[in-house]
N, C-alpha and C positions, 0 to 999 in steps of 0.2 A: 641308477648307474651314475657315479657321481660327474657333473658336468665341469667341474674345476676341482683339484686337490685340496684346496682350503680356500678359506674367504680372500680374496683379493689379492690371491697368490701368481694368478697367471699361469701359462703353461711351464712345465719343466722340460729340460733340456738334456739328452743326453747324445754325446759326440762319443762315435766309435771311429777308433783309428787302429793302422795295422802297423804292424814291423816284419822285418827280415824277407819276407818273401811277399809278393800277390798271390791271390787266390786261394788265401787262406781260410776264409770263409767268415771275413768280417760282416758280410751282407746276410747270412744265414745267421749268425750270433744275434745280430742287431734285431734280426725279424724275428728270431726265438722270443728274445726278450721283450719285444712288442707284443707277441701272441700269448703271453704269460700274465702281461701288466692288462690286457684285454680280458682275460679270464678273470682278473682280478677287480672287474667294473671299471679302467680306465677309458677314455678315448685316445686313441695312440695313433700317430701319423708319422710319417717317415719324409725324409730327404736324403738324395743320393748325390755326393758330389763327386763329377769327375773331372781331373785337372786338365785333359786335353782341350787342343784349342779348336776342334769342331762344336760347332755351334750347338748340335745333335747329334746323334748316333746314327741318324737316316743312310749315310752314304758311306760307313765305315763296313769294311769287310768283316763278315761272320767268323772267317778263319781267325782274327786278330781279337775279335771282342765279342764273338757268340752274337745270338742272336738279334734283331732291333725290336725291342718290343713297343708295342703300339699301345697309347693309352687311350682313353674316352673323348677327351678334346685333341686326339690326332697327333699328340705328341709321340716323338720316335727317339727313344730313350735307352739306356743301357739295360741288360736283364735284371740287374737286383731289383730294379722297382716291379717287373714281374714277381720277382721273391716275397716282395712286403707286399702287393695287392693280395698274394695267393695265401701268405700269412695271417694277415690281418682282415683279409676279407672287405677292404675296402678298396674305392676307386681313386688313384692318383691323378695329379694332375702335372701338365707340363713345368708348371714353376715349381714342382718338387725334385726336379732334374737340374743343379746348377754345372754348368760347366766353364771352363776358361773361356772357351770361345764366347758364349752368351754374356758374360760378364763384359769382356773387353768389348765387344761390340754395341754394348748398351751405352757403356761408358764414353765410347768413343763418340757415338750419335750424340750424346747430350753435350760433347765437347766442341762438337762442329755446331750444335745448334746454338753455343752459347750459353749455354745453362751454369756454367762455372764461373761467371762473370770474369773471364781473364785470369783466373788462378791457374797457377801451374799443375796440370792433373797427373796424378802420381800412383803407384802402387797404395800405398798408404797416404791419405785416407780413402782415397776414392774406391778402388778397389775391394779394399777390406770392408768399406763402409755399405757396400753394394750387398758384399758376400752375407754381411750380419742382417740387413734388411730384408735377403732374398729369405735366409732363416727363419725371421721373426714372423713375417707375414705367411709363410706356409704354416707355422705352430699355432695362428691364432685361431681361437676358438676350441684349441684341444686340449688334452690334457697334459699328454706326453708327447715330445716331440723326438725322435730319433734322427740323428745327422751323421751318416756313415762317408767318412772321407776315403774314396779310392785312391789307389797306390799305396806306398809305403811310406813311414816317416824317413825324410831326408831325402827323399825326390826332389828335383829341383824344382818342379811344376807345382808341388803341394806348397811350397812356402807360403804365398799369400794365404791360403786357408789356414794354416797353422797360427801364422799370425793373427787372422781373425778371430778365431776359438781364442787365442790369449786374452785378447780385447773382449771378447763375447763376456768371459768367465768374470773379468774385472769388472764388468758394467752389471752382471747380474748378480744376484745374492748368492752365496755358496750353497744352500742348499736347492737352489733352482739349477744348477747345473753340474754334471756329472760327464767325467772323461774314462772312458773305457778303451784300455789296448789290446790288442790281441794278436798274439807272437806264437811264432814256433817253438816248438819244444820237440828236439828231433833225440834220437838215440845214437851213442856212439855205438862202434861196434861190439864194444862187450855188454851191450843190454841197458845202460845207463841213461836215465834222462839228462841231456843237458840245458842249462840255463844260461848259457853265456851269450849265446845270441838275444833271447829275452834281454838280457842285463844292457846290451850293447843298444838294443833297439831304444828302452827307456831311456838311456843315458842320452840318445840322442834327443829322444822327446824333452827332455828336462834343460837339453842345452838351449832350446827353441822356448824356456819358459812355459813349457806346461808338464805338469807332474800328473801322472792318468791315478784315478781313484779306484780303477778296478785294472786286473791283469788277469786277461783269459788266455790261459795258455792251449794250445792246438797240437794236439800229440794222438799217435796213436791209440793208446791207454790210457785211462783217469791218470792224472798227475800223484804221483807217490807223497805223501806226507811233508818227506825229507826235501823233495823238490818244491812243495809250495813255500815252505819256510824258508827254503834258500833265495827262492825269488821276492818273497816279502822282504827279507834282510837286504836285499842288495839294490831292491826296485824302489825300497823306502816305502811301503803299502803294508798295511796289516794283515795277516796271514790268512784271515777269514774274507779279505778282499780278493783273494788270488783263486782262479776258480779254472776247473780242468773243462775242456770241449773236445772230449776225442771223438774218434770216427765212428760213425756208425753207418748201417746198413742203407739207412732211408733218410734224409734230412729231414723228414716229417717228424722223427724220432727225436730231431737235437730237441725242440723245447723240452721234451720229456726229461733230457740227460740234463740241461740246465738246471732245471726245477729241482730236479734230485739234489743238486749241488747248492741249492739255494740260493742263485744268483738273484732270482727276481726279488725275492725276499730283501738280499741286501740294498738293491735298488731303492725298492719303496723306502725301507728305513734312511738310506743316506739321502734320499730328496726328499724326505719328511711328508709323504702322502700314504705311509701304513697305516695310518689310525682311519683313512676314508677308504681303504680297500674292502672288498665283501672279504666275511670271515671265510675261511679255507673250505669248511665245510658246504658253503653255497656258491664257490666259484665256478666258473662254467668248464664242462667235461666234457664238450663235445668233440674238441680237437683230439683229446686223448682217446675217445671213443672209436673217432673215425680212422685214426692212421694204426690203431692196435686191432682193427676189427680182424678176425681170422680168416684167410683166406685159403680155398683148396681151388687146386687144379692151376692150368696155366695155359695161355693162349699165345700163339706167335704172330705178332703184326709184323711184316715188312715194311720197313721207312725207306722211302725209294726218293733219296735226295743226292745232290752235287758236292755236297760238304760231307765228309766222313768223319764228324766231328759233333759230338751230344750236343754241345753248347747251341749248335748253329740251330736246333729243331728244339731247344730245351720246352719251350711250352707246350708242344706238340707230345713231347714225352712224359709231361707231367699231366694232361688233359688225357691222356690214356690211361696214367697211374689213376687218376679222380675216378675213371670209368670203372677201371677194375676193383677201385674200393667199393663203389656202389653196388658192383655186382658180385663182391667177396671172392674175386679171382685174380690171381698174378697175371701182369700183361708183360711177356720177353718180346722187347723190339729187337727186330734182326735189323741191323743198319746194311741198307743197301748200296751201295756208290753207283749210281745211274751212270757212269762212265765205263764201269767193269761189266755191265751187264748185256752188252753187244753179244749176239750169238749164244747166250746162255741163261736169258732173262727167264725162260720155263723152268730151267731146274732150279734157279734161285730160288722163284718165288713159289713155287711148288712146297717150299720148306714151310711157308706162312701159312694162317688160317686167315689173315685178312692182309689188305694193302692199302697202304696210307701213301698218295703222292702231296708232298707240302709244297709251299710256296715258295718261289725266290725268281731269280733274273737272268737274263742273259741266253745264249743259244746252248751252253754247254750240258750236256745232258738229257737235251730235251727231246730226244728221240726214242730214247731208253724210257723216259717217262711215259711217252705215247705207248709203247709196247707194253708197259706195265698195267695203263688202262685199258687196254687191248687185251690182254691175257686174263685180268680180271672180270670184264663185261663178256666175254666166250668162255669164261669156265666157273659161272657164277659164283665168283671168289668175293667177299664183302670189299668192297672200295669208298675210300674216303678220299677225294679229292680237294685241296684247300688252295685257293688264290690260281696262283700258276695250275697246280695239279687239278682245279676247275674248268682253268684253259685247254687243257694238254687233256682232257675226257672228250670237250667238245671237236677239238680239231682231229682227236681217235674216230670220234662218230661221222664226222664231216668225210673222212677219208673212206674209212672201209664200211659205212652202211649208209651214206647219203651219195656215194661214188664219186665225191668232190676230189679227185687226185690233187695231190701235191696242197692240198690246202692247209693253211699254217697261219701263225700270227706274225703281225706286220712287224712287231718287235724282234723274232727272229729272221724274217725274210720280206724282205720291205717289197720286191716283186712278187710275192707268191698270187700265183691266178684266182686263188679262192680265200680272200683275205677274211676267215671267219672270227678272228680274234682283232680289233684293230684299236687304234690309239682313242683313250677317251677324247669327245671333241673338245673340252676345255684346257686338254694339255696340247693344244695343237701350236699355240704360240709361247707354250714355256719354255726358257733356254737352261735356267738353274736346276738343277738337281735335287738339291737338298729343300726339304719342306715342302716339294710341290705337289706330289702325288695326291690321290685320294685318298685321305686319312682320317681316322677316327670312327665314330660311331653312325651309323646311318641306319635308318628303319627301312625294312624289306616287309611286302606285305606277299602274304602265303596263300595259296590257291586251296581250296577247300578239297577234303578226300584224296589228300596227297599224302606221301611219306612225311614232309616238310609239317604238313598240319600235324601230321602225328607228334612230329617231335615238337614241334613249338606253338603249335596254336596257330591264332589267325596272323599273327605278325612277328617279329622278332628285330632286335637291336642289336647290332654286331658289329665291331671294328674291322677297318678296310686298310688296305695299305697296296694300292695299284695304279699304273697308268693305263690300261688296257683293258677291253672289256668285250663282250658278245657283239659282233658286229649285226647290228638290227637288222640288215638286208637279208641276212642269214637264217633268221628265226624261224619263219614260217616254214620253210625248207628242212629243217632240222626237226622241226616239230611234227612235222607229217610223215617225218620217217620213223618218228617213235620216241624222240627224247623229248622230257618234258624238261618245261621251265617253272616251278611252282611256287617260285619267290622274286618277286619284281621290285624295282626301284622304280618306278614310273616304265621308261622304256629299258632299263636297265636290267639285265638278266643277274641275278644273285644266287639261284639255287637251282641244281638240275637233279633229275633224278629219273632210272628207268624202271618202269613198272612192274616187266615179268623180270624181275631179278630179287635175289637175297637180298642186295642189300648196296645200290650202285647209287652215291650221293656226292655230289659238288656242291661247295659254296665258295663265291667271289671273296666271299669274307674271311675273315680269321679268327673261328669261333673258340681256338684254343686261348686266346689271350683272356678270355672270360670265364674260363673254367678253375675252380675252386674246389679242395679236400669239402668232400660234403655236400657241393652243389656245382657235380661234374657237368660239360657241355653236354647239350643234347646231342647235335650229332655223334658224337662220341661216345653215349650211351647209346643210341641206336646202332651204332658201327660193331660194339662190342657185343650188345645182342644178338646179330648176326653172325658176328666172329665164333661166337660161342656156339650157337646152333652148328655153325659150319664143321666145327670140331667135333662135335658129339656125332654129327653126321658120319662123319670120315672114321670116327674110332669105331663105329656101330659096323661100317663096311668092313672094316678090316677085321673085328671080330667074326662079321656072319662067313 
């Protein structure tokens, strides 16, 4: 594998911008391109630019921005970083997520410290210089760096970033920088692919001094030849630089689609690294083999959360998909709104072969999540509880097995008579909410001859995001009653399980964040094993 595309050339930079509307799939387009470049033997990394004023995504509502993705180093970031980790099979760092809040915080702190020696601190050059510095530092040591700019061209928040890109392209060699612009190509009522939104988007981009090298058209279907020629003519790019990125059933098929379009070959030619790439016959094919693996049969998993929004639980959905790919079976996720479960949870949960209760914060829906854990425990339904789901399982067991009536978490009920879940000791004096939880990768020691040991071995290192934990004062009572804490970090409970159950497993950490296609998360693999067995048993009972 090449460590540099050419002698003394340094990294190559691919900027990905978007036009017309947000949510077009810039991140998936960029990640898919990166996947193909890795298949060709290059070391690829990524940077996600989020123009909002938040320092990080940690305090943002999932309804507005999807899940908060947690990195190995504890960074709370946009969910697109999760897509980059999954597609590139690489661990990102918090430095690879640039936000306006992070930029301004750094520049203002330097101004207060007198680092600018009395100069007037301005957007140009101080903010733009900081943007360029962060991109170059993130790219160091890699062959190619993909930089995705969130939002759409023309957004007032994105102004400094587009100016920084313009300066960046001026400072680097032409063959070291490529600008790809992703736009919407809608259909008219008479079925014609319309290029006017793309033309206006590129016009906006050119008005700020940026000319795209590549235009990627997002459309329901592949772009017609006439559509490509029209985009090329009015956007001043070669026809061969206009690419289709049509809708597909599964985002993991996007690399296959853009490969058929020749996007990766064009990028390598334009960046002058094609000669350093592996021959096509020797390029890695594991991705294609994994995502096109034949699947037979379906299992249904109930995901019991308080957000009726797939993006709020994106990594869990993807981890279930990865486990399904490993088993050669399709996983159908039944989205269950916890708040709508009251008095009907048994009817709704009976539709599922397994139950997942995800993480979260706040009181909303917790009663129903506790009810879901009880239903799974009492009816031998495979259960996976993650973070808050782990805590809800502890509360349910304390109430209904240990007889600790009104047991709860002090997060939801400060005056509970039995605080089986309590605040982490290091959180007692914490006042700020942003970036102050127990975050990132921590090691868990695992007890031998347990389900956790079967899944992980002697230990595991997984990512965390929580303020509350199992209260150590209740551990003996819970374990005496039959609950097993099979994973611990000193006196901190990390994994729970029930011995006499098909699969009842909970983790204080978030294993979904490390799951990848071809390297599915162990708890999800074990959960799906049990879920498949449960479905087969139910089918056999019906047939009998």
